[in-house]
N, C-alpha and C positions, 0 to 999 in steps of 0.2 A: 603634408599642410598647406593649404590655399594660400596663392601669393593673393599681395593687395591688386584692389583693380586699379586701370589706368589712370580711373580720375583720381587717385591716390599717386600714383607715377607724378603728373602732372603737377599737385597742387605742391609734392615734395620739390619740383623742379622751380616752382616760382619765385625763391629768392636768388637763384643761379642763372638766370636766364637777361637776357637783353631787355630792354622796356617793349622793342616791336614783340620779339618772341612772346613777352608776357601779354602782349593783347592778344594773342592767337591763344595761349593757353587758357584767358579767363574767356573768351568766346566759345572753346572747345568744354569747359566745365560750367557754364552758363545754358548749355544745350544740349548737355552728357546724356545718352551717348550718341543721340543723334545727329548732333551735329559734324560727329567723326565721320560722317558717310554723305559728308557734304564733297563735291570736289574740292580738288586741292583751292583752284581757282576761287570757288564762291568762299569758299573759308580764308582767303586773301582777302577777297573784297569786304566781308561780314568784320573781321579783324582792323582793318584799313591799312592793310601790309602788302608786301610784295611774295608771289609766290614762294622765292628762294626764302622768304622768312620762314614760312610753314615749315618750308621741306628743313630749315635747320634744324628747328625746334622739335619736329620729329627724329630725326637724328641726333640728338640731344638726351631724348628718351630710349636712344637704344636700337632705333630701326634704320634699317637702310633706304628704305623709301617711302611714301605716303602708301603704296599699298602693300607693305610689309604691316606700316601702323593700323590699317583697316583689317589687315587679317586678324593681327591679335584681337581689335574688340568685337570684332563676329566671333571668336570663340568665346570671349570673354560672354556676351549676350547668349549664347548657347548654353554657359555652365549658367548666367544668370534666369534663365527661363526653363531649366532643367526641372521635371515634377518627379519624383519619388520612382513613379514607372517606369521613366525614361533610363533613370539612373539605377534601375533592378534589370534593366533590359540591356544593358551596357557592360555588365560586371558579370559577375559570376554568383553573384547572390543567390540564393535559395537551392544551388547544385551543389551541395556537401554530403559528406559522409557519415556525418556525425559520431559519436562518440566519448569518449574520456580526453584523448587527444584533441579533437578540437573543442571540447570546452573551456580544457586549458589554454588552448591557444586563442579562443573567443575571449576569456576575461583577460590574458594580456593583450589581446587587439584594443577592448574597450578601455582598458588602464592607460594604455600608450596615447589612442585619441583623446579622451575625453583631458586628461592632463595635458596636453601638449594642446588643445584647441584653446583651454581654459587659461592656459600661462601666455599662449601668443595675444587671444584676445584683450587681455591684461593689460600687456606689455605696449600694444598696437591702441589701445583706448588713447584718443587725445587729450589730455591734461586739462588742455582750456575747455575741450565741451563738459567735461565730468563735472569742474569745478564751476561751470555757470549752470548744466542741470541743479547742483546744489544749491546754487543760489534763488534760483526759479523757485524750485519744489519747498523751499525753506520761509522764501517771504510770505509773510502772516496776510501780506494786503492782494495777493493772489489767490485766483482760484483755480482750481485743479481740476481740468475732465480726462478721464484716460477712455482709451479704446483699442482694440486689438481687434485678431483678424479669427480665421477659422480655429485654428490650434492657440494661436498668442491670447487669446481673450484670458484665459487663462491667468498668462504673465500679467496682463492689466489689471486684474484683479488682486492678484498677488501682492504687487505692488500698491497698487490704492487703498488695499485694506491697511498694509505697513505706516501708509501716510493718513491713513483715517487718524490711528492709535496716539501720532506726534501733532497733529494741527488741525485744525478748521476747513470748513470748504472745499473738500474732496469728495467728488462724486464719478461715477461712471456714466458715459453716454448709453442714453438709454436705447432700448431696438424699436420702438415704433416708430415709423416716418414722422407724426405728427409731434412726437415728444421731442426726437433730432431738430427738427427743423425749429422750432422753439428754443432749445439749446443755441443754435446756431445762432438764430435770428438776436438772441441778448447778448451776444460773445462782446466785449470792449478789449480797450488795449492791456486791461489786470485782466487777462485768460491766459491760460498756461495751457493745453491739449497736447496729453504726452500718448505718441503714437506708437503701436507696435507693427512692424510691416516688414514680411519676408518673403523671400521667393516660394511661390508665383505671386506676386504682388495684387494688390487689389486696388482697382480702380478709386474707389470711393476715398480713399486713405490719402489722395493724392488731393481730391477735390476738397476734403477736409481742412488739409493744411493749406491748402492756397486762401482758403474763406480764412482761415483762422490767421493768417499772415498780412490779408487786406485788410480785417478788419484791426489792425493795430496789435495783437494777440503774439504770441510766443508758440511755438511746435519744437518739442524735445520730442526725437523719432530713435526709436531703439529699433534697428535694422540688421541685415548679413553684412560681410563685404561688398557685396554687388552693388549694394546703398538701393533703395527703396525709388522709386522716382518722387515720391513726397519729401526727400531730402533737400531739392530745390528751393520746398519754400519752410522747412525748419531752421529756426535759430538755434538747436543742438542735435547734432548726430552723433548716435552713441553706436557704432557697429561691432558684432559679434561675428568671430570663425564660427561654422555649422555641421563641422568635418564628426562622423560619426561609423561605428561599424554596421550601419545598415544604409539600404537607399532614401531613408529619411532624415532629412536634415535636423540636428539636434541641437536643443536649445537650453543645454546646460552650460556653457557659456555667456549666457543671455542670462539665464539664472545668478551667475557669479558676478557680471554687472550689475543687476537689480540690487543683489545683497549689498554690494560697494556703494550704490547711491546711497540707499537705506540707512547706512553705517556713516553718511556722508551727511545726510540732512538730521539727522540725529545730534550730532556732535554740532551742527550750524542751529541747531534751536536751542539745543543746551538745556538749562533750568525751566525752561518754557514746553519742552517735549515731556520733559520727567513729571511737571507739574497736571499735563494733560494726564500721560499714562495713568496715574495716579486716579486724577478723575475718573477717565475709563472704569476701573479696575473696580472704583467703589460704588458709581452707577451702575455696573453688571452685578454687582454682589447684593447689593438693594433688591436687584430687579429678579434675583434668585437663577442669573445664568450661570453666575460661577458659584 
């Protein structure tokens, strides 16, 4: 199972380090991951601390020195930027012998990988972020807009269709540029943008999140454990493991997170959600849809 990111390690150390070392941590997190590739002197200057303070901080993270820390960061970035093709070529995928024995092995491997990834995702999901996501999505005064990526657009639609049954003012970001521009031009502090962005990350998601944040709105980001660059502008970050028995990143754990969020929103809305669901059923029945 994939370990946490260096950003996770840095966040976990915030409460255990000196005030000067905490300045280093915050500079690294604010410019993650690029800040980690600055020289030690430049990083120290940006944090307004001494170079030995930077060294002490990376030592606390478990690295022998700054080059050791940067080497770990490079390895993480290689994983972060991996594609199905690069993962396929780096393993023995596709070079199998087949047969019943392998089929059984595949089922066992799938069971182990998926169950482990879901369990780890839910165990490591930040409770504060989950609760905050539920509060934002169940606030009837807020307008919800959802957008996904190449594959994750399906998950944006899945979450959005559930929310539409529970509350008003839920929509998907339109595809056409003119319509998208109109949506973002009309954003205000009551807006919530729900973004799905997984490796390889899509640059437009960063621009969207930045714009929403600049206009006072909130961003809820579903992403992987390496964290989309859009996380810098997100109010809530919900990361998931992506381990799979193939070179394609799995979205099974993401679905588990979505289902957990929906359950939380349903509970938070209470009778209002029940009445909304009943009204929806009645409307569909009158239209002959059910």
